[in-house]
N, C-alpha and C positions, 0 to 999 in steps of 0.2 A: 129233662134234656134241653140242651141249648142247640138251636139250629143256626148254622153259619151260612149265609148266602154268599156264594163265591162269584165275584165280578171279574175274575181273571188275574187276581194278584199273585205274584210270586211268593208272597208271604202268608198265603192262606193256611198252609200246613203249620206255620208258626203260631197262628191263632189257635188252631186245634191243640198244639202242644201246650200252649199257655193254659188253656181251659183244663186239659187233662192233667196238667201238673197240680191243679187244685182238686184233683180227684172228682171231677164232675164230667158226666158223659156229654158228648156233642156229636153232631152229624153235619157234614158239609153237603150242601145241595146247590145246583145251579141257580143263578139269580132269577131266571125266568120261570121257575117252577110255579104252577098254579096255586093259588091261595088254598084251594081245597086239599091239595097234597100236603101243603105245609101244616094244615090243621090236623091231618091224619097222624102226623108225628107227635102231636100234643106238646108243642114246644113251651118251655117255661120262660124262654127269652130268645131273642134273635140278635145276631151280630152281623153287620154288613161289612164285608171285606173292602180292601183297597182295590184299585184297578189301574191298568196302564192307560185308560181312556179318560177323557174329560167329559163332564156332563153336557158340555156344549157340542161335542162331536155328533155328527149325523148318526153314526153307528153306536153311540153310547149305550151301554147295557143298563136298562131300567128294570126294577122289580115291580111287582104289583103294589100300587099305592095303598091298597086296603090293609097291608100289614100294619100300618100305623093306627088302625082302628081295632086291633085285636085286644088291646088293653094289657099287653105283656111288655116287660122292659125291652128296649131296643138300644143297642150300642153301635154307632157308626164310626168306622175308622177311615181316615183320610178321604178317599173317594166316597166312602160311606157317609161321611159328614156332609160332603158337598151334595150328594144325592138327596139326603134328607132335606137340606136347605132348598134344593131345586124343586123337589116334588111338593114341598109344603109352602111354596110361594115366597121363599126368600130370594136372594139374588147371589149368583156366583159369577165371577169374572176372572180374566187372565191376570196373573200377578205381574206387577211391575218388576219385582225382585223375586225370582224363583228361589225356593229353599230346598236344598239337597244336602243331607249330611247332619252333623251334630249341631244342635241349636239349644240355647238356654231358655228355659221357660220363665215367664213372668206370671206368677199366680196372683190374680186379683182378688179372688174370693175362695175360701176353703170350703167348697161344697163336698158332698159325700163322695163323689167320684174321685176327687183329688185328696182324699184323706191320706196323710203321710207324705204328700208332695210339698215342695218349697220352691220359692223363686230361686233360680240358679240351677235347678235340676236339669240335667242334660237329656234331651229326647232326640229321636231320629225323624227327620223330615224328608219327604220325597214328593213334592207337589209343585205344580206350575200354575195352579188356580187358587183363588182365595174366596172366602165368603165376604161379600160386600154388604149384605143385609141379612140378618137372621130372620127366620119366620116369626110370625105373630105368636106370642106366648112363650118364646124362648128367651133365655138370658145367657150371657157369656160370662166366663170367669177366668179366662187365661189368654195370654197373648205372647208374642215374641217381638223382637226389634222390627222385623219386617212383616209380621202377620198379625193383624189386629184381633182376629177371632180364631183362637186355637182350641177352645172347648166351649160347648154350649149344652144347655139342658132345657127340657120342658118337664119339670118334675111331676106335674099333674097328669101328663100323658105318658110318663115313664120313658121318655126319649132322650138319649144322651149321645154325645159325639165328641171326638177329638180329631184334630187335623194331623197329628203325628202318628207314628206306628209304635204302640206299646208292646206289640208282639215280638219285636226284634231285640236282640240282646244289647244293642247300642243305646236303647232307652233304659237308663239306669234303674228306674223304678216302675218299669212297665208292668211287672206282675202285681204291683200295688193297684193299678187301674183295674185289672181283671178281678183281683180279689175284692175290691170295693164294689165293683159291678155285680159280680156273681154272688158273693156272700151277703153283702150289706143291702144292696138295692134290690136284687132278685130274691134274696132270702133263701138261696139254695144251700144244701148241705152236701158235703163230700159223699159220693155214692159209688166210688170205684175202689176196689181193692183186689189184689192178686187172686185171692180165693174166690171172689165172686166172678172174676173174669174166667177163671178156669172152669168154674161150674157152668156158666152160660155157654162157653165155647165147647165144652164136653157135650152138652145137650144138643147143640147145633150139629156137631160132628156125628153123633149117634143117629140123629134124624136124617142126615144127608147120606151117610155112608152105609148104614145098615150092616149087612153081612158081607159086603164087598171088600175086596182087597185094595190097598193104597200103596203106590210106589212113590218114593221120594229120592231125589238126587241129593245125597248127603255130602257136604264138603268138609264138615267139621267146624265150620264157622258158627257164629252165634245164632243167626237166623234159622239155618237149616237144622241145627242141633236142638233148639228149643221147639221147633215145629215137630221134629221126630219125637222128642220127649212127651209133648202134649198129646200127639196122636197115639203113641204107644200106651199112654195112661188110659186112653179111652177104648182103643180097639185091639190092644195087645199085639199078638203076632200076625194079625191081618195087615199090619204095617210092614212094608218091605223097603228098608233104606238101602239104596245102592250107592256105593262109593267107587267111582271110577279112578283108579290109580294111574294118573298120567305120567308119573315119573318126574313131574315138575313141582311136586309139593315139598314142604320143608323136611329136613332130615328126621327120619323115624316117625313122621307124622301119621302115616296110615296105621302103624302098629299102636301108637298112642291113642288114636281115635277109637280103634277097635276095643282097646282095653277099657277106656273110659265108659264106653257104651255097654260093654259086657258087664261092668260093675253096676250098671243101671238095669240090667236084664234085657238089653236090646241087642239082637243079633244083626250084624251088618253084612250085606252081600258085597264083597270086594271084587272088582274086576281088574285084573292086572293087564293094563294096556300100555305099559311103559315103552315097549319096543315099537308098537304101532305109532305112537305119538312122535317118538324120536325119528322114525323113518319118514313120516310125512313132513317133519319140520327141517329135514336135512337141506342145507343150503339157503334156508329162508332167513333174511336179515331184518326185514321191516317189521316193527312192532304191531302195526295194524293187520298186516298179512298173517302174522303169527296168531293174533287174536281170532281172526276169521277161521283159520285152519283148525285151531284147537276147539273153537265153539262148534264148528260143523262136525268134527270127528267125535266130540263128546256126545252130541245128540245121537249120532249114528250108533255108537256103542251102547249108550243108555237105552235106546229104543230096542236094540237087539236083546239086551239083558232083561228088560221089563216084559217083553213078550214071552219069556220063558215061564212066567208064573200064571197060574189059573185064577179065574174070577177077579182079576184086577180091573177095576172100573174107574179108579181115580188117580190123578197125579197131584201130589202135594207140593206146594212151593212156599218158601219162607218170605213171601211178599210182606213188606211193612207199609205203614200208612204213607210215609214220604214217597215210596215207589208209586203208590196209587195216585197221589197228588201230581207227581212229576209226569205221569203218563196220561193224565186226563186234564181237562180244563173246561172253563166256562166258554160257551160260544157267544159271540156277539150276534146282533140281529142279522148281519150279513153272512154269518156262518163260520168264518175262520176262527180257529181256536188259539188261545194264548197258552202255548205249551212250552215248558222249559226244555224237556228232553224226553225221549222214550226210554223206558227201563226194560232191562232184559227179563225181569221176572213177570212182567205183565203182558199178556197177549202173545206169549211165545210158545204156546202149547203145540207140540208137533202133531199135526193132523193125522199122520199115519198111525199113531197110537190109539186114536179114537177114544181118548179118556176124558173124563170130566175133571175140572180143576177144583181143588180145595185149598184155600189159603186162610188158615185159622188165625194168623197174626196180622191180617191186613188192616186192622183198626188200631194197631199199636205203633209206638215209636221205639227206637232202639233201647232207650233207658228202661222203658216198660217191659220190653222183651227180656231184658236181663233180670228184672224183678220176678217175672213169671218163671224164668229158668231156675232162679234160686228157689222159688216155691216148689218147683218140680224136682228139686234135688240135684241139679246139674252142678258140677264143680266149677270153681272160679277160673280154672285153667281154660275152660271152654268159654265161659261167659264174659271174661275180660281179656281175651286174647286180642292182639293187634289185628287190624284189617289185613287181608291178603288178597291179591288180585286173582280174578277168575282164571286167567291163563297161567297162573302160578309163576314160577321162576323164569319162564320163557321171556317175559317182558322185563326181567331184571338182569338178563344177559344181553349185553349190547352186541349186535351182530349175529352170526350164525350160532346154532345150538348143537353141542355134541354131548355125549354121555359124560365125558371127562369134565367139561365146563359145568354141567349140572352138579356133578359130584363136588367139585371145588366150591361152588357157590353155596351148596347145602352145608358144607363143613364150615365155611366162613360165617354164614348166617347163624348157624348153631352156636358157634363160639361167641359171637357178638351178643346174641340174645341171652345166652347163659351168663355172660359177664354183667349184663344189665340187671338180670334177676339177682345175682349174687350181691350186687351193690345197691339193691332196692331202688333201681331207676325204672325198671320195666313198667310198673303200674303208674308211674308219674309222667310217662311219655305216651302220647296218643298213637304214634307209629314210629317204628324204627326198623331198618332193613339194610342189607348189603346189596351192592350192584357189582356185577363182573364186567369190567371194561375190556375192549378188544386189544388194548395196548398196555404196555408196562408204563407206569407213571409213579410219581412221588407226590406226597401231600404238601 
């Protein structure tokens, strides 16, 4: 396992994604975790993330310096490189010329970490500090026009660092860096596969759930569908998927979802709440107000339905790893968190239900969820469908909502998507949809 120390970077989840793309397991922990807790994880390598802070800030987040004495490979990224330099008695200073965006590398020496990289390769920079002096025992092997030290290593101590961000897609050969570090330097082998994940997840679910029932709010989207399929594989009919029909879904969507899950042996409890939603949304024009009304009403109806079933002790959610990263963060020494946004799946458990939360996919990314879904036998129609907003067509109708407008938009959207499928464009486009305007217009 690789441990990633999070110093508050918005790119931390991309480091995880890069590592997991190489089929190696990893775990993100806060930067200030005690060395004893790190050792309990038995890490085979450590990666230090970037950070919005400077190592010269009073509130700069520092890790325990003794990680450098563990004898395992360490890779520092951006702030992580500067922190290594700072803690090991090098020198960091403010840059005369800050670097943000695309920059061309100058590769001075082809060391193991840079196997496959060439001078002129484009990387993504985001820093306003520079290394002025590397620590004793380190050698540098790359630079840019504005930054003299872009990569450094102490091979005998197994400590490596880069000033740029290999985890972002803008760095053309970023995955080369991770591959070289993980496979060549650390000597790790791929240890993640869909079958092994399902086996481990199934064991955890059995241990946690036992004979209790589990309710799940099913939308028919990728996340909730794979969650349903995985749970049903383990606990069978003790899973109760509840689909609240708001009347704001796509044409024939409820029937299609029921049929697809019926083919997989999963019965869905459908709550017809179309009239209730339309009544509550009457005269409402603002998209944010629509969202709040729909969200509040959905929870009320879901709660009422969930309480009808005996021995239900758990609420399942299709939370993914990016949701967890977005909703949590590393804290600085003064306490404030570096948070991107809160996520609706995390921490939103209705207290009235008095249920425990189960999130079997919380360590996965979307592409991994699709792989798991495929392994569980879900059809491509579910796994590769386009994203759809939680409030449904309500936010694709500009202005007030009526039954007639919903019907018109459902029909338009159906025709549009059907034509995309017929002409083989649907799977080549990330998202496509129709919007109903409150005025007549021409293109």
